[in-house]
N, C-alpha and C positions, 0 to 999 in steps of 0.2 A: 785452248790448246793451241798453239800458232803452225799446223804441220803440214798445211794444205799449198801446196806449190802453185804456181799458177802459171800451166807451159804455152807453147800460144793452139793449142787448141783442144787441151786439156785439164786440169787440175789433177795433180798429185797426192798425194797423202805418206808424209814419210812414215817408213815404220819404226822408225830410231825411234822418231820425237812422238809418234801415236800414242798419249795413256791410254787411251779405250776408254776414254771418259763420254763420248754418246753424243756430245755437241752438236756434233758435225751431221748427223743426221736428218733430225728432221729441218735443220735448212737446205741437205739439199735438195734442185731440183726435178730431180732425173731419180732420186731413190738408188744410188750408186751407189753407198757406202752401205758397205756387209761385212762382215767377220766371213775369214775365207770358205769356212766350211760353209759356207750361204750362200756363195760367188753360183752362179750354174755354171754350167761344163762350157755352153758356147764363149761365156765370159773369162775361160784360164786362165786366159791368154794376157792376162790386162795385173793380174795377180803380179806373174815375172818383168813385163813392161811395168808399171808403179814401181818396182822397186831397183830395177837397170835403173832407171831413173835417174838417180842418184848417185850411183856407182862415179862420174865423172864429181857433183856437185858433193856429195862430202854427206857432213848437218852440220848448214847455217845456224841452226837454234829457231830459228823464223826465219820465213815464211815473209813476214814481213821486213826482214835486212837483203833480201833479195826481193823484190818487187814480181812485176808480173819474168817469165825469161822465157827469149826468144828463141827456143828450143821446146820440142815435141824426144819421144821419143821411138824411134823411127817403123816399129807396129803403127801408131798412129800420125805418125805424121806420113805414110802411104793414104792414109782408108782418103774415099775421094771426100771431096770436100761439102758440109752438110748449104740446102740451098734454105 
């Protein structure tokens, strides 16, 4: 599936395009792909940020169609730069 969209600082999984196949889990270098119920409490805000990222974008049907996007959810955009 092509449901992982690239923002400026984070990758976002489109909730309507993901079919829960699990193919992305072993490819994630930081083991950040989890089922909602398994997300630690300290990262729960990112569930809403991930979903809200697609409010304006809608459902393009494929991350390959959009390519990298020059935007992030405000929660991610407000994080300090990584060194």
